[in-house]
N, CA, C, O and the ligand as a Tripos MOL2 file, in Angstrom:
@<TRIPOS>MOLECULE
protein
  273   271    69     0     0
PROTEIN
NO_CHARGES

@<TRIPOS>ATOM
      1 N           3.1890   -6.4330  -16.2040 N.3       1 MET1
      2 CA          3.1400   -5.5740  -15.0230 C.3       1 MET1
      3 C           1.6980   -5.1070  -14.7980 C.2       1 MET1
      4 O           1.0040   -4.7190  -15.7380 O.2       1 MET1
      5 N           1.2730   -5.1500  -13.5670 N.am      2 THR2
      6 CA         -0.1080   -4.8140  -13.2250 C.3       2 THR2
      7 C          -0.1240   -3.7790  -12.1070 C.2       2 THR2
      8 O           0.6690   -3.8590  -11.1690 O.2       2 THR2
      9 N          -1.0240   -2.8120  -12.2050 N.am      3 THR3
     10 CA         -1.2060   -1.8480  -11.1270 C.3       3 THR3
     11 C          -2.6400   -1.9520  -10.6250 C.2       3 THR3
     12 O          -3.5900   -1.8550  -11.4020 O.2       3 THR3
     13 N          -2.7840   -2.1510   -9.3220 N.am      4 VAL4
     14 CA         -4.1130   -2.2810   -8.7270 C.3       4 VAL4
     15 C          -4.2270   -1.2870   -7.5780 C.2       4 VAL4
     16 O          -3.2880   -1.1060   -6.8030 O.2       4 VAL4
     17 N          -5.3810   -0.6510   -7.4790 N.am      5 THR5
     18 CA         -5.6590    0.2460   -6.3580 C.3       5 THR5
     19 C          -6.5800   -0.4720   -5.3800 C.2       5 THR5
     20 O          -7.6850   -0.8780   -5.7390 O.2       5 THR5
     21 N          -6.1230   -0.6230   -4.1620 N.am      6 TYR6
     22 CA         -6.9150   -1.2960   -3.1370 C.3       6 TYR6
     23 C          -7.4570   -0.2790   -2.1470 C.2       6 TYR6
     24 O          -6.7660    0.6670   -1.7680 O.2       6 TYR6
     25 N          -8.6970   -0.4840   -1.7320 N.am      7 SER7
     26 CA         -9.2800    0.3150   -0.6510 C.3       7 SER7
     27 C          -9.0410   -0.4130    0.6580 C.2       7 SER7
     28 O          -9.4280   -1.5690    0.8310 O.2       7 SER7
     29 N          -8.3890    0.2970    1.5810 N.am      8 ILE8
     30 CA         -7.9910   -0.3190    2.8540 C.3       8 ILE8
     31 C          -8.4650    0.5770    4.0040 C.2       8 ILE8
     32 O          -7.7580    1.5000    4.4080 O.2       8 ILE8
     33 N          -9.6630    0.3010    4.5280 N.am      9 PRO9
     34 CA        -10.2520    1.1840    5.5470 C.3       9 PRO9
     35 C          -9.4350    1.2850    6.8330 C.2       9 PRO9
     36 O          -9.5720    2.2570    7.5760 O.2       9 PRO9
     37 N          -8.5930    0.2990    7.1010 N.am     10 ASN10
     38 CA         -7.8040    0.3310    8.3500 C.3      10 ASN10
     39 C          -6.6650    1.3440    8.3360 C.2      10 ASN10
     40 O          -6.0360    1.5590    9.3720 O.2      10 ASN10
     41 N          -6.3850    1.9610    7.2190 N.am     11 ILE11
     42 CA         -5.3220    2.9700    7.1940 C.3      11 ILE11
     43 C          -5.7960    4.1960    7.9740 C.2      11 ILE11
     44 O          -6.7310    4.8840    7.5640 O.2      11 ILE11
     45 N          -5.1340    4.4570    9.1120 N.am     12 SER12
     46 CA         -5.5950    5.5790    9.9360 C.3      12 SER12
     47 C          -4.5100    6.6000   10.2430 C.2      12 SER12
     48 O          -4.8150    7.6880   10.7310 O.2      12 SER12
     49 N          -3.2560    6.2760    9.9690 N.am     13 CYS13
     50 CA         -2.1970    7.2420   10.2630 C.3      13 CYS13
     51 C          -0.9550    6.9390    9.4360 C.2      13 CYS13
     52 O          -0.9270    5.9790    8.6640 O.2      13 CYS13
     53 N           0.0550    7.7570    9.6030 N.am     14 GLY14
     54 CA          1.2880    7.5920    8.8470 C.3      14 GLY14
     55 C           1.9990    6.2930    9.1420 C.2      14 GLY14
     56 O           2.7070    5.7540    8.2920 O.2      14 GLY14
     57 N           1.8080    5.7910   10.3530 N.am     15 HIS15
     58 CA          2.4250    4.5080   10.6980 C.3      15 HIS15
     59 C           1.8440    3.3780    9.8600 C.2      15 HIS15
     60 O           2.5670    2.4880    9.4110 O.2      15 HIS15
     61 N           0.5320    3.4230    9.6560 N.am     16 CYS16
     62 CA         -0.1310    2.4260    8.8070 C.3      16 CYS16
     63 C           0.4590    2.4710    7.3970 C.2      16 CYS16
     64 O           0.7770    1.4380    6.8090 O.2      16 CYS16
     65 N           0.5980    3.6780    6.8720 N.am     17 VAL17
     66 CA          1.1520    3.8650    5.5350 C.3      17 VAL17
     67 C           2.5470    3.2500    5.4570 C.2      17 VAL17
     68 O           2.8720    2.5410    4.5040 O.2      17 VAL17
     69 N           3.3580    3.5290    6.4650 N.am     18 HIS18
     70 CA          4.7230    3.0110    6.4900 C.3      18 HIS18
     71 C           4.7340    1.4820    6.5650 C.2      18 HIS18
     72 O           5.4950    0.8230    5.8560 O.2      18 HIS18
     73 N           3.8840    0.9300    7.4280 N.am     19 THR19
     74 CA          3.8400   -0.5320    7.5930 C.3      19 THR19
     75 C           3.4500   -1.2120    6.2880 C.2      19 THR19
     76 O           4.0890   -2.1780    5.8700 O.2      19 THR19
     77 N           2.4080   -0.7110    5.6490 N.am     20 ILE20
     78 CA          1.9430   -1.3070    4.3920 C.3      20 ILE20
     79 C           3.0380   -1.2230    3.3330 C.2      20 ILE20
     80 O           3.3050   -2.1950    2.6270 O.2      20 ILE20
     81 N           3.6640   -0.0630    3.2280 N.am     21 GLN21
     82 CA          4.6930    0.1010    2.1950 C.3      21 GLN21
     83 C           5.8900   -0.7980    2.4620 C.2      21 GLN21
     84 O           6.4110   -1.4170    1.5340 O.2      21 GLN21
     85 N           6.3340   -0.8820    3.7090 N.am     22 SER22
     86 CA          7.5350   -1.6830    3.9660 C.3      22 SER22
     87 C           7.2480   -3.1750    3.8710 C.2      22 SER22
     88 O           8.0700   -3.9220    3.3410 O.2      22 SER22
     89 N           6.1000   -3.6280    4.3730 N.am     23 GLU23
     90 CA          5.7900   -5.0640    4.3150 C.3      23 GLU23
     91 C           5.5850   -5.5250    2.8710 C.2      23 GLU23
     92 O           6.1160   -6.5590    2.4660 O.2      23 GLU23
     93 N           4.8240   -4.7650    2.1060 N.am     24 LEU24
     94 CA          4.5310   -5.1930    0.7370 C.3      24 LEU24
     95 C           5.7550   -5.1160   -0.1620 C.2      24 LEU24
     96 O           5.9020   -5.9070   -1.0940 O.2      24 LEU24
     97 N           6.6360   -4.1560    0.1210 N.am     25 SER25
     98 CA          7.8470   -4.0220   -0.6990 C.3      25 SER25
     99 C           8.7310   -5.2500   -0.6050 C.2      25 SER25
    100 O           9.5420   -5.5080   -1.4950 O.2      25 SER25
    101 N           8.5760   -6.0190    0.4860 N.am     26 GLU26
    102 CA          9.4120   -7.2080    0.6670 C.3      26 GLU26
    103 C           8.9070   -8.4090   -0.1140 C.2      26 GLU26
    104 O           9.6040   -9.4180   -0.2180 O.2      26 GLU26
    105 N           7.7060   -8.3130   -0.6630 N.am     27 LEU27
    106 CA          7.1550   -9.4280   -1.4270 C.3      27 LEU27
    107 C           7.8130   -9.4620   -2.8060 C.2      27 LEU27
    108 O           7.7520   -8.4780   -3.5420 O.2      27 LEU27
    109 N           8.4430  -10.5900   -3.1640 N.am     28 PRO28
    110 CA          9.1140  -10.6550   -4.4720 C.3      28 PRO28
    111 C           8.1440  -10.4100   -5.6230 C.2      28 PRO28
    112 O           7.0980  -11.0520   -5.7170 O.2      28 PRO28
    113 N           8.5050   -9.4770   -6.4920 N.am     29 GLY29
    114 CA          7.6630   -9.1410   -7.6360 C.3      29 GLY29
    115 C           6.9430   -7.8190   -7.4710 C.2      29 GLY29
    116 O           6.4540   -7.2470   -8.4440 O.2      29 GLY29
    117 N           6.8760   -7.3270   -6.2300 N.am     30 VAL30
    118 CA          6.2280   -6.0320   -6.0070 C.3      30 VAL30
    119 C           7.2000   -4.9310   -6.4130 C.2      30 VAL30
    120 O           8.3260   -4.8630   -5.9190 O.2      30 VAL30
    121 N           6.7450   -4.0700   -7.3220 N.am     31 ILE31
    122 CA          7.6140   -3.0450   -7.8880 C.3      31 ILE31
    123 C           7.4640   -1.7280   -7.1380 C.2      31 ILE31
    124 O           8.4590   -1.0760   -6.8220 O.2      31 ILE31
    125 N           6.2310   -1.3360   -6.8540 N.am     32 SER32
    126 CA          6.0520   -0.1130   -6.0760 C.3      32 SER32
    127 C           4.7650   -0.1690   -5.2640 C.2      32 SER32
    128 O           3.7820   -0.7980   -5.6550 O.2      32 SER32
    129 N           4.8070    0.5040   -4.1300 N.am     33 VAL33
    130 CA          3.6500    0.5690   -3.2340 C.3      33 VAL33
    131 C           3.4890    2.0190   -2.8110 C.2      33 VAL33
    132 O           4.4180    2.6340   -2.2870 O.2      33 VAL33
    133 N           2.2970    2.5550   -3.0450 N.am     34 SER34
    134 CA          2.0310    3.9160   -2.6110 C.3      34 SER34
    135 C           0.7220    3.9220   -1.8160 C.2      34 SER34
    136 O          -0.3700    3.8770   -2.3830 O.2      34 SER34
    137 N           0.8640    3.9800   -0.4930 N.am     35 ALA35
    138 CA         -0.3240    4.0030    0.3610 C.3      35 ALA35
    139 C          -0.6150    5.4430    0.7440 C.2      35 ALA35
    140 O           0.2950    6.2590    0.8880 O.2      35 ALA35
    141 N          -1.9030    5.7450    0.9070 N.am     36 ASP36
    142 CA         -2.2890    7.1170    1.2200 C.3      36 ASP36
    143 C          -3.3160    7.1270    2.3570 C.2      36 ASP36
    144 O          -4.3410    6.4470    2.3180 O.2      36 ASP36
    145 N          -2.9880    7.9270    3.3610 N.am     37 GLN37
    146 CA         -3.8310    8.0140    4.5530 C.3      37 GLN37
    147 C          -5.1550    8.7190    4.2650 C.2      37 GLN37
    148 O          -6.1980    8.3080    4.7720 O.2      37 GLN37
    149 N          -5.1190    9.7700    3.4600 N.am     38 ALA38
    150 CA         -6.3150   10.5750    3.1960 C.3      38 ALA38
    151 C          -7.3740    9.7920    2.4140 C.2      38 ALA38
    152 O          -8.5660    9.8760    2.7100 O.2      38 ALA38
    153 N          -6.9240    9.0330    1.4170 N.am     39 THR39
    154 CA         -7.8740    8.2870    0.5870 C.3      39 THR39
    155 C          -8.1030    6.8720    1.1050 C.2      39 THR39
    156 O          -9.0240    6.1910    0.6530 O.2      39 THR39
    157 N          -7.2830    6.4270    2.0400 N.am     40 GLN40
    158 CA         -7.3080    5.0510    2.5620 C.3      40 GLN40
    159 C          -7.2160    4.0540    1.4080 C.2      40 GLN40
    160 O          -7.9790    3.0930    1.3140 O.2      40 GLN40
    161 N          -6.2520    4.3280    0.5420 N.am     41 GLN41
    162 CA         -6.0100    3.4520   -0.5920 C.3      41 GLN41
    163 C          -4.5200    3.1540   -0.7140 C.2      41 GLN41
    164 O          -3.6670    3.9130   -0.2530 O.2      41 GLN41
    165 N          -4.2440    2.0360   -1.3450 N.am     42 ALA42
    166 CA         -2.8650    1.7060   -1.6750 C.3      42 ALA42
    167 C          -2.8120    1.3430   -3.1440 C.2      42 ALA42
    168 O          -3.5820    0.5060   -3.6170 O.2      42 ALA42
    169 N          -1.8940    1.9800   -3.8680 N.am     43 VAL43
    170 CA         -1.6950    1.6940   -5.2870 C.3      43 VAL43
    171 C          -0.4520    0.8120   -5.3770 C.2      43 VAL43
    172 O           0.6460    1.2170   -4.9940 O.2      43 VAL43
    173 N          -0.6480   -0.3890   -5.8850 N.am     44 ILE44
    174 CA          0.4320   -1.3700   -5.8850 C.3      44 ILE44
    175 C           0.7100   -1.8240   -7.3060 C.2      44 ILE44
    176 O          -0.1880   -2.2680   -8.0210 O.2      44 ILE44
    177 N           1.9660   -1.7050   -7.7020 N.am     45 THR45
    178 CA          2.3890   -2.1770   -9.0230 C.3      45 THR45
    179 C           3.2430   -3.4170   -8.8170 C.2      45 THR45
    180 O           4.1680   -3.4220   -8.0050 O.2      45 THR45
    181 N           2.9200   -4.4690   -9.5630 N.am     46 PHE46
    182 CA          3.6370   -5.7270   -9.3600 C.3      46 PHE46
    183 C           3.7310   -6.5100  -10.6590 C.2      46 PHE46
    184 O           3.0460   -6.2260  -11.6420 O.2      46 PHE46
    185 N           4.5990   -7.4970  -10.6220 N.am     47 ASP47
    186 CA          4.7890   -8.4100  -11.7320 C.3      47 ASP47
    187 C           5.0980   -9.7710  -11.1180 C.2      47 ASP47
    188 O           5.2760   -9.8700   -9.9040 O.2      47 ASP47
    189 N           5.1630  -10.8150  -11.9310 N.am     48 GLY48
    190 CA          5.4850  -12.1280  -11.3800 C.3      48 GLY48
    191 C           6.8010  -12.0840  -10.6440 C.2      48 GLY48
    192 O           7.6860  -11.3180  -11.0230 O.2      48 GLY48
    193 N           6.9630  -12.8920   -9.5880 N.am     49 PRO49
    194 CA          6.0620  -13.9540   -9.1300 C.3      49 PRO49
    195 C           4.9200  -13.4830   -8.2270 C.2      49 PRO49
    196 O           4.1280  -14.3100   -7.7750 O.2      49 PRO49
    197 N           4.8150  -12.2020   -7.9560 N.am     50 ALA50
    198 CA          3.7380  -11.7450   -7.0800 C.3      50 ALA50
    199 C           2.3850  -11.8740   -7.7840 C.2      50 ALA50
    200 O           2.2790  -11.6570   -8.9910 O.2      50 ALA50
    201 N           1.3730  -12.2240   -7.0250 N.am     51 THR51
    202 CA          0.0170  -12.3080   -7.5650 C.3      51 THR51
    203 C          -0.9070  -11.4550   -6.7080 C.2      51 THR51
    204 O          -0.5950  -11.1300   -5.5620 O.2      51 THR51
    205 N          -2.0440  -11.1000   -7.2810 N.am     52 GLU52
    206 CA         -3.0220  -10.3310   -6.5240 C.3      52 GLU52
    207 C          -3.4560  -11.0800   -5.2750 C.2      52 GLU52
    208 O          -3.6590  -10.4790   -4.2200 O.2      52 GLU52
    209 N          -3.5990  -12.4010   -5.3990 N.am     53 ALA53
    210 CA         -4.0150  -13.2160   -4.2440 C.3      53 ALA53
    211 C          -2.9870  -13.1150   -3.1160 C.2      53 ALA53
    212 O          -3.3470  -13.0050   -1.9440 O.2      53 ALA53
    213 N          -1.7040  -13.1550   -3.4840 N.am     54 GLN54
    214 CA         -0.6360  -13.0420   -2.4750 C.3      54 GLN54
    215 C          -0.6670  -11.6840   -1.7940 C.2      54 GLN54
    216 O          -0.5120  -11.5800   -0.5770 O.2      54 GLN54
    217 N          -0.8690  -10.6500   -2.5910 N.am     55 ILE55
    218 CA         -0.8830   -9.2960   -2.0420 C.3      55 ILE55
    219 C          -2.0510   -9.1290   -1.0750 C.2      55 ILE55
    220 O          -1.8940   -8.5780    0.0140 O.2      55 ILE55
    221 N          -3.2280   -9.6140   -1.4850 N.am     56 LYS56
    222 CA         -4.3940   -9.5000   -0.6210 C.3      56 LYS56
    223 C          -4.2240  -10.3280    0.6520 C.2      56 LYS56
    224 O          -4.6560   -9.9200    1.7300 O.2      56 LYS56
    225 N          -3.5970  -11.4790    0.5180 N.am     57 ALA57
    226 CA         -3.3610  -12.3280    1.6960 C.3      57 ALA57
    227 C          -2.4090  -11.6340    2.6670 C.2      57 ALA57
    228 O          -2.6160  -11.6640    3.8800 O.2      57 ALA57
    229 N          -1.3690  -11.0120    2.1250 N.am     58 LEU58
    230 CA         -0.4040  -10.3200    2.9760 C.3      58 LEU58
    231 C          -1.0560   -9.1200    3.6740 C.2      58 LEU58
    232 O          -0.8200   -8.8820    4.8580 O.2      58 LEU58
    233 N          -1.8600   -8.3820    2.9480 N.am     59 LEU59
    234 CA         -2.5520   -7.2400    3.5530 C.3      59 LEU59
    235 C          -3.4400   -7.7080    4.7090 C.2      59 LEU59
    236 O          -3.4890   -7.0690    5.7600 O.2      59 LEU59
    237 N          -4.1290   -8.8070    4.5080 N.am     60 ALA60
    238 CA         -5.0010   -9.3330    5.5670 C.3      60 ALA60
    239 C          -4.1690   -9.7840    6.7650 C.2      60 ALA60
    240 O          -4.5460   -9.5720    7.9180 O.2      60 ALA60
    241 N          -3.0310  -10.4080    6.4680 N.am     61 GLU61
    242 CA         -2.1390  -10.9320    7.5070 C.3      61 GLU61
    243 C          -1.6020   -9.8160    8.4080 C.2      61 GLU61
    244 O          -1.4620  -10.0170    9.6140 O.2      61 GLU61
    245 N          -1.3080   -8.6690    7.8520 N.am     62 ILE62
    246 CA         -0.7670   -7.5700    8.6580 C.3      62 ILE62
    247 C          -1.8820   -6.6470    9.1720 C.2      62 ILE62
    248 O          -1.6340   -5.5430    9.6560 O.2      62 ILE62
    249 N          -3.1210   -7.1460    9.0450 N.am     63 ASN63
    250 CA         -4.2900   -6.4590    9.6020 C.3      63 ASN63
    251 C          -4.7130   -5.2010    8.8380 C.2      63 ASN63
    252 O          -5.2800   -4.2700    9.4100 O.2      63 ASN63
    253 N          -4.4230   -5.1950    7.5310 N.am     64 TYR64
    254 CA         -4.9250   -4.1320    6.6670 C.3      64 TYR64
    255 C          -5.6490   -4.7650    5.4910 C.2      64 TYR64
    256 O          -5.2220   -4.6210    4.3460 O.2      64 TYR64
    257 N          -6.7530   -5.4720    5.7690 N.am     65 PRO65
    258 CA         -7.4340   -6.1500    4.6500 C.3      65 PRO65
    259 C          -7.9850   -5.1490    3.6320 C.2      65 PRO65
    260 O          -8.5010   -4.0910    3.9910 O.2      65 PRO65
    261 N          -7.8620   -5.5110    2.3650 N.am     66 ALA66
    262 CA         -8.4350   -4.6930    1.2990 C.3      66 ALA66
    263 C          -9.8920   -5.0890    1.1150 C.2      66 ALA66
    264 O         -10.2420   -6.2660    1.1970 O.2      66 ALA66
    265 N         -10.7420   -4.0900    0.8650 N.am     67 VAL67
    266 CA        -12.1600   -4.4020    0.7030 C.3      67 VAL67
    267 C         -12.5370   -4.6480   -0.7610 C.2      67 VAL67
    268 O         -13.6880   -4.9780   -1.0490 O.2      67 VAL67
    269 N         -11.5940   -4.4940   -1.6850 N.am     68 ASN68
    270 CA        -11.8910   -4.8050   -3.0750 C.3      68 ASN68
    271 C         -10.9590   -5.8760   -3.5850 C.2      68 ASN68
    272 O         -11.0540   -6.2760   -4.7450 O.2      68 ASN68
    273 CU         -1.7920    3.9630   11.7150 Cu       69 CU69
@<TRIPOS>BOND
     1     1     2 1
     2     2     3 1
     3     3     4 2
     4     3     5 am
     5     5     6 1
     6     6     7 1
     7     7     8 2
     8     7     9 am
     9     9    10 1
    10    10    11 1
    11    11    12 2
    12    11    13 am
    13    13    14 1
    14    14    15 1
    15    15    16 2
    16    15    17 am
    17    17    18 1
    18    18    19 1
    19    19    20 2
    20    19    21 am
    21    21    22 1
    22    22    23 1
    23    23    24 2
    24    23    25 am
    25    25    26 1
    26    26    27 1
    27    27    28 2
    28    27    29 am
    29    29    30 1
    30    30    31 1
    31    31    32 2
    32    31    33 am
    33    33    34 1
    34    34    35 1
    35    35    36 2
    36    35    37 am
    37    37    38 1
    38    38    39 1
    39    39    40 2
    40    39    41 am
    41    41    42 1
    42    42    43 1
    43    43    44 2
    44    43    45 am
    45    45    46 1
    46    46    47 1
    47    47    48 2
    48    47    49 am
    49    49    50 1
    50    50    51 1
    51    51    52 2
    52    51    53 am
    53    53    54 1
    54    54    55 1
    55    55    56 2
    56    55    57 am
    57    57    58 1
    58    58    59 1
    59    59    60 2
    60    59    61 am
    61    61    62 1
    62    62    63 1
    63    63    64 2
    64    63    65 am
    65    65    66 1
    66    66    67 1
    67    67    68 2
    68    67    69 am
    69    69    70 1
    70    70    71 1
    71    71    72 2
    72    71    73 am
    73    73    74 1
    74    74    75 1
    75    75    76 2
    76    75    77 am
    77    77    78 1
    78    78    79 1
    79    79    80 2
    80    79    81 am
    81    81    82 1
    82    82    83 1
    83    83    84 2
    84    83    85 am
    85    85    86 1
    86    86    87 1
    87    87    88 2
    88    87    89 am
    89    89    90 1
    90    90    91 1
    91    91    92 2
    92    91    93 am
    93    93    94 1
    94    94    95 1
    95    95    96 2
    96    95    97 am
    97    97    98 1
    98    98    99 1
    99    99   100 2
   100    99   101 am
   101   101   102 1
   102   102   103 1
   103   103   104 2
   104   103   105 am
   105   105   106 1
   106   106   107 1
   107   107   108 2
   108   107   109 am
   109   109   110 1
   110   110   111 1
   111   111   112 2
   112   111   113 am
   113   113   114 1
   114   114   115 1
   115   115   116 2
   116   115   117 am
   117   117   118 1
   118   118   119 1
   119   119   120 2
   120   119   121 am
   121   121   122 1
   122   122   123 1
   123   123   124 2
   124   123   125 am
   125   125   126 1
   126   126   127 1
   127   127   128 2
   128   127   129 am
   129   129   130 1
   130   130   131 1
   131   131   132 2
   132   131   133 am
   133   133   134 1
   134   134   135 1
   135   135   136 2
   136   135   137 am
   137   137   138 1
   138   138   139 1
   139   139   140 2
   140   139   141 am
   141   141   142 1
   142   142   143 1
   143   143   144 2
   144   143   145 am
   145   145   146 1
   146   146   147 1
   147   147   148 2
   148   147   149 am
   149   149   150 1
   150   150   151 1
   151   151   152 2
   152   151   153 am
   153   153   154 1
   154   154   155 1
   155   155   156 2
   156   155   157 am
   157   157   158 1
   158   158   159 1
   159   159   160 2
   160   159   161 am
   161   161   162 1
   162   162   163 1
   163   163   164 2
   164   163   165 am
   165   165   166 1
   166   166   167 1
   167   167   168 2
   168   167   169 am
   169   169   170 1
   170   170   171 1
   171   171   172 2
   172   171   173 am
   173   173   174 1
   174   174   175 1
   175   175   176 2
   176   175   177 am
   177   177   178 1
   178   178   179 1
   179   179   180 2
   180   179   181 am
   181   181   182 1
   182   182   183 1
   183   183   184 2
   184   183   185 am
   185   185   186 1
   186   186   187 1
   187   187   188 2
   188   187   189 am
   189   189   190 1
   190   190   191 1
   191   191   192 2
   192   191   193 am
   193   193   194 1
   194   194   195 1
   195   195   196 2
   196   195   197 am
   197   197   198 1
   198   198   199 1
   199   199   200 2
   200   199   201 am
   201   201   202 1
   202   202   203 1
   203   203   204 2
   204   203   205 am
   205   205   206 1
   206   206   207 1
   207   207   208 2
   208   207   209 am
   209   209   210 1
   210   210   211 1
   211   211   212 2
   212   211   213 am
   213   213   214 1
   214   214   215 1
   215   215   216 2
   216   215   217 am
   217   217   218 1
   218   218   219 1
   219   219   220 2
   220   219   221 am
   221   221   222 1
   222   222   223 1
   223   223   224 2
   224   223   225 am
   225   225   226 1
   226   226   227 1
   227   227   228 2
   228   227   229 am
   229   229   230 1
   230   230   231 1
   231   231   232 2
   232   231   233 am
   233   233   234 1
   234   234   235 1
   235   235   236 2
   236   235   237 am
   237   237   238 1
   238   238   239 1
   239   239   240 2
   240   239   241 am
   241   241   242 1
   242   242   243 1
   243   243   244 2
   244   243   245 am
   245   245   246 1
   246   246   247 1
   247   247   248 2
   248   247   249 am
   249   249   250 1
   250   250   251 1
   251   251   252 2
   252   251   253 am
   253   253   254 1
   254   254   255 1
   255   255   256 2
   256   255   257 am
   257   257   258 1
   258   258   259 1
   259   259   260 2
   260   259   261 am
   261   261   262 1
   262   262   263 1
   263   263   264 2
   264   263   265 am
   265   265   266 1
   266   266   267 1
   267   267   268 2
   268   267   269 am
   269   269   270 1
   270   270   271 1
   271   271   272 2
@<TRIPOS>SUBSTRUCTURE
     1 MET1         2 RESIDUE 1 A MET
     2 THR2         6 RESIDUE 1 A THR
     3 THR3        10 RESIDUE 1 A THR
     4 VAL4        14 RESIDUE 1 A VAL
     5 THR5        18 RESIDUE 1 A THR
     6 TYR6        22 RESIDUE 1 A TYR
     7 SER7        26 RESIDUE 1 A SER
     8 ILE8        30 RESIDUE 1 A ILE
     9 PRO9        34 RESIDUE 1 A PRO
    10 ASN10       38 RESIDUE 1 A ASN
    11 ILE11       42 RESIDUE 1 A ILE
    12 SER12       46 RESIDUE 1 A SER
    13 CYS13       50 RESIDUE 1 A CYS
    14 GLY14       54 RESIDUE 1 A GLY
    15 HIS15       58 RESIDUE 1 A HIS
    16 CYS16       62 RESIDUE 1 A CYS
    17 VAL17       66 RESIDUE 1 A VAL
    18 HIS18       70 RESIDUE 1 A HIS
    19 THR19       74 RESIDUE 1 A THR
    20 ILE20       78 RESIDUE 1 A ILE
    21 GLN21       82 RESIDUE 1 A GLN
    22 SER22       86 RESIDUE 1 A SER
    23 GLU23       90 RESIDUE 1 A GLU
    24 LEU24       94 RESIDUE 1 A LEU
    25 SER25       98 RESIDUE 1 A SER
    26 GLU26      102 RESIDUE 1 A GLU
    27 LEU27      106 RESIDUE 1 A LEU
    28 PRO28      110 RESIDUE 1 A PRO
    29 GLY29      114 RESIDUE 1 A GLY
    30 VAL30      118 RESIDUE 1 A VAL
    31 ILE31      122 RESIDUE 1 A ILE
    32 SER32      126 RESIDUE 1 A SER
    33 VAL33      130 RESIDUE 1 A VAL
    34 SER34      134 RESIDUE 1 A SER
    35 ALA35      138 RESIDUE 1 A ALA
    36 ASP36      142 RESIDUE 1 A ASP
    37 GLN37      146 RESIDUE 1 A GLN
    38 ALA38      150 RESIDUE 1 A ALA
    39 THR39      154 RESIDUE 1 A THR
    40 GLN40      158 RESIDUE 1 A GLN
    41 GLN41      162 RESIDUE 1 A GLN
    42 ALA42      166 RESIDUE 1 A ALA
    43 VAL43      170 RESIDUE 1 A VAL
    44 ILE44      174 RESIDUE 1 A ILE
    45 THR45      178 RESIDUE 1 A THR
    46 PHE46      182 RESIDUE 1 A PHE
    47 ASP47      186 RESIDUE 1 A ASP
    48 GLY48      190 RESIDUE 1 A GLY
    49 PRO49      194 RESIDUE 1 A PRO
    50 ALA50      198 RESIDUE 1 A ALA
    51 THR51      202 RESIDUE 1 A THR
    52 GLU52      206 RESIDUE 1 A GLU
    53 ALA53      210 RESIDUE 1 A ALA
    54 GLN54      214 RESIDUE 1 A GLN
    55 ILE55      218 RESIDUE 1 A ILE
    56 LYS56      222 RESIDUE 1 A LYS
    57 ALA57      226 RESIDUE 1 A ALA
    58 LEU58      230 RESIDUE 1 A LEU
    59 LEU59      234 RESIDUE 1 A LEU
    60 ALA60      238 RESIDUE 1 A ALA
    61 GLU61      242 RESIDUE 1 A GLU
    62 ILE62      246 RESIDUE 1 A ILE
    63 ASN63      250 RESIDUE 1 A ASN
    64 TYR64      254 RESIDUE 1 A TYR
    65 PRO65      258 RESIDUE 1 A PRO
    66 ALA66      262 RESIDUE 1 A ALA
    67 VAL67      266 RESIDUE 1 A VAL
    68 ASN68      270 RESIDUE 1 A ASN
    69 CU69       273 GROUP 0 **** ****
């Protein structure tokens, strides 16, 4: 199990937080997603079959690219 904190500058409101949490939660292997508007970060805990590459690709796809 891995937990990664991503910086996502596009997070600007509660809707962004909701979108990121609901979209990422649907990825198989993602255990928890906690996005925060104030810090513009998302803390994501995952295990196989999810990979960091998949998570970053999905974030980019929904227009919330991570900068780290
Ligand atoms: Cu928003």
